[in-house]
C-alpha positions in Angstrom: 133.7 110.1 118.6 132.1 109.3 115.2 132.8 111.8 112.4 130.0 114.0 111.2 131.0 113.2 107.6 129.3 109.8 107.7 126.6 109.2 105.1 124.0 109.1 107.8 124.7 110.2 111.4 122.2 109.2 114.0 122.2 110.8 117.4 119.9 109.4 120.1 118.3 112.4 121.9 115.8 110.4 123.9 115.9 106.6 124.6 113.2 106.5 127.3 109.5 107.2 127.7 107.1 109.5 129.4 108.3 108.3 132.8 110.7 110.9 134.2 114.3 109.8 134.2 117.6 111.5 134.7 119.3 109.2 132.3 116.7 108.8 129.5 114.6 111.5 127.8 111.5 110.8 125.9 111.7 109.5 122.3 113.7 111.5 119.8 116.4 110.9 117.2 118.5 113.4 115.2 119.3 112.3 111.7 122.0 114.1 109.7 122.3 113.2 106.0 122.6 115.0 102.7 123.6 118.2 104.4 120.3 118.2 106.3 119.4 117.8 109.9 116.1 116.1 110.6 114.4 115.3 113.9 112.3 112.1 114.4 109.8 112.6 117.2 110.3 115.2 119.9 109.2 113.9 123.3 109.8 116.0 126.5 113.4 117.0 126.9 114.3 116.9 123.2 115.2 120.5 122.9 117.8 120.4 125.7 119.3 117.2 124.4 119.4 118.8 120.9 121.6 121.6 122.2 123.8 119.1 124.1 124.3 117.4 120.7 125.5 120.7 119.2 122.4 121.5 117.1 119.9 124.4 117.3 116.3 124.3 116.3 117.0 126.7 113.5 119.2 124.1 111.8 116.3 121.6 111.6 114.7 121.4 108.2 112.2 118.6 108.8 110.4 117.0 111.7 109.0 113.5 111.5 106.4 112.2 113.8 105.7 108.5 114.2 102.4 109.2 116.0 100.7 111.7 118.2 101.3 110.5 121.8 102.8 113.0 124.2 106.1 111.1 124.8 106.7 111.6 121.0 105.3 115.1 120.5 105.6 117.1 123.7 108.4 119.4 122.6 106.7 120.4 119.4 104.9 123.3 121.0 108.0 124.8 122.7 110.0 124.3 119.5 107.6 126.4 117.5 107.2 128.9 120.3 111.0 129.3 120.6 111.2 129.8 116.8 109.3 133.1 117.3 111.7 134.4 119.8 114.2 136.9 118.3 117.4 135.6 119.8 119.2 134.0 116.8 117.0 130.9 116.4 114.5 132.5 114.0 114.1 130.3 111.0 115.4 131.4 107.6 113.9 128.4 105.6 110.7 126.5 105.6 110.1 123.8 108.2 108.5 120.6 106.9 106.6 118.2 109.2 106.0 114.6 107.9 103.5 112.5 109.9 100.6 110.1 109.5 97.1 111.1 108.5 95.5 113.0 111.3 98.4 115.2 112.1 97.0 118.4 110.4 93.9 118.1 112.6 96.1 117.5 115.7 98.1 120.6 114.8 94.9 122.7 114.3 93.8 121.7 117.8 97.1 122.8 119.2 96.7 126.2 117.5 93.2 126.4 119.0 94.9 126.3 122.4 98.1 128.2 121.9 97.0 130.5 119.1 99.6 132.7 117.4 102.3 131.7 119.8 103.0 128.6 117.7 102.2 130.0 114.3 105.4 130.6 112.4 103.8 131.7 109.1 102.1 129.7 106.4 105.1 130.3 104.1 107.4 128.8 106.8 105.6 125.6 107.7 104.5 122.7 105.5 102.7 119.6 106.7 102.9 116.4 104.7 100.5 113.7 105.8 101.4 110.1 104.9 99.0 107.3 104.2 98.2 105.3 107.4 96.4 102.6 105.4 99.4 101.3 103.4 102.9 102.1 102.1 103.7 105.7 101.1 106.6 107.7 99.7 107.9 111.3 99.6 111.1 112.8 98.4 112.7 115.7 100.3 115.9 117.4 99.3 116.8 114.5 97.1 116.3 112.0 99.9 113.6 109.2 99.7 111.4 108.6 102.7 109.1 105.5 102.6 106.5 104.9 105.3 104.3 102.0 106.4 101.6 101.7 109.1 102.5 99.9 112.3 100.5 98.4 115.1 100.0 101.0 117.8 97.6 103.9 117.2 95.5 104.9 114.1 98.2 107.5 113.2 101.2 105.3 113.7 103.8 104.9 110.9 107.4 103.7 110.6 109.9 105.5 108.5 112.6 104.3 106.0 115.1 107.1 105.1 117.4 106.4 102.2 120.5 108.5 102.0 122.0 109.9 98.8 124.6 107.1 98.9 121.9 104.5 99.2 122.1 103.6 102.9 118.8 102.8 104.7 117.7 103.9 108.2 114.5 102.5 109.7 112.7 104.1 112.6 109.8 101.9 114.0 108.0 104.3 116.3 105.8 102.5 118.7 104.4 99.2 117.5 103.3 95.7 118.4 104.5 92.9 116.1 104.1 94.3 112.6 104.5 92.5 109.3 104.5 95.8 107.5 107.5 96.9 109.6 109.4 93.7 108.6 108.8 94.5 105.0 109.7 98.2 105.4 113.0 97.3 107.2 114.1 94.6 104.8 117.9 94.8 104.2 118.3 98.1 106.1 121.6 99.2 107.4 120.1 100.2 110.8 116.7 99.4 112.4 115.9 101.7 115.3 113.2 99.7 117.0 111.2 100.2 120.1 111.6 97.7 122.9 109.4 99.2 125.6 109.0 96.3 128.1 111.0 93.2 129.1 109.6 89.7 128.7 106.8 89.0 131.1 105.8 92.6 131.4 104.7 93.2 127.8 102.0 95.8 127.1 99.8 95.5 124.1 100.9 97.9 121.3 104.6 97.6 122.2 107.5 95.1 121.6 109.7 93.1 123.9 113.4 92.7 123.1 112.8 89.2 121.7 110.0 90.5 119.5 112.1 93.4 118.2 114.9 90.9 117.5 112.5 88.6 115.6 111.5 91.6 113.3 115.2 92.4 112.8 116.1 88.8 112.0 113.3 88.3 109.5 114.0 91.7 107.9 117.7 90.7 107.6 118.9 94.1 108.8 122.6 94.8 109.2 122.3 96.3 112.7 119.6 96.7 115.3 119.3 99.4 117.9 116.8 98.9 120.7 115.2 102.0 122.3 112.1 103.5 124.0 112.9 101.8 127.3 110.5 101.9 130.2 112.2 101.8 133.7 111.7 98.0 133.9 114.1 97.5 131.0 117.0 99.0 133.0 116.5 96.2 135.5 116.3 93.4 133.0 118.8 91.6 130.7 117.6 93.3 127.5 120.5 92.1 125.4 120.0 88.5 126.6 116.3 88.6 125.7 117.0 90.0 122.3 119.6 87.4 121.6 117.0 84.7 121.7 115.8 85.8 118.3 118.6 88.0 116.8 122.3 87.2 116.4 123.5 90.3 114.5 125.1 93.5 115.7 123.0 95.0 118.5 123.0 98.4 120.1 121.2 99.4 123.3 120.3 103.1 122.9 121.4 105.7 125.4 120.9 109.4 125.3 123.4 111.3 123.2 124.8 108.2 121.6 126.0 108.8 118.1 125.9 106.0 115.5 127.3 106.5 111.9 126.0 104.7 108.9 128.9 104.5 106.4 
């Protein structure tokens, strides 16, 4: 098993989609760097997978959302609800949420439905909205996060997280072919890229393995991880399709897989 002392440790919590699966949960990745634990997306099943990975919600200091679709946000409500429950998971520090423009309105609408059950206090929750019309940057706990819009929904952004030691992790979120993603991912140590459907079954707003491979090759990333697999992907030769366009190190995501960047 990879050591937790890696400069960046990535744990895949969900490598699937909204379609129920015993093997794959909805989209989510745990990132550990600089002494912090950050969660990227929180689709259904994330909280259970998080516990299986040895992390509680109280240890999370930041949540990142690539966009607002339910297979990426479904466990946000139970996460906040559980934070209010006095069983040892009560937060002792502020929780930051980083997402594209429109998230604050989305969250207000959730509060209109759930009320105080998801309110953890204004002094305990900070929302940072990133520009969805171009590149943006924020620095959290000494760690740089750059974002860029991608081709999926109006709120969709990809993330580039740079560790204190200068290693670069890219998370694509959902996207179609995106030149802004190519530029954001340039030279990265690991690109975690959606690959929702195999060749011949592509859905607009998503990538095939070959398209994801093309992005990785043009961005000259050191490693590529494919994720966000709909059930059809498990019946296809995903690696073979990706190899048409990408010759570098390739990882096919599975739930609870740990990948160090060091």
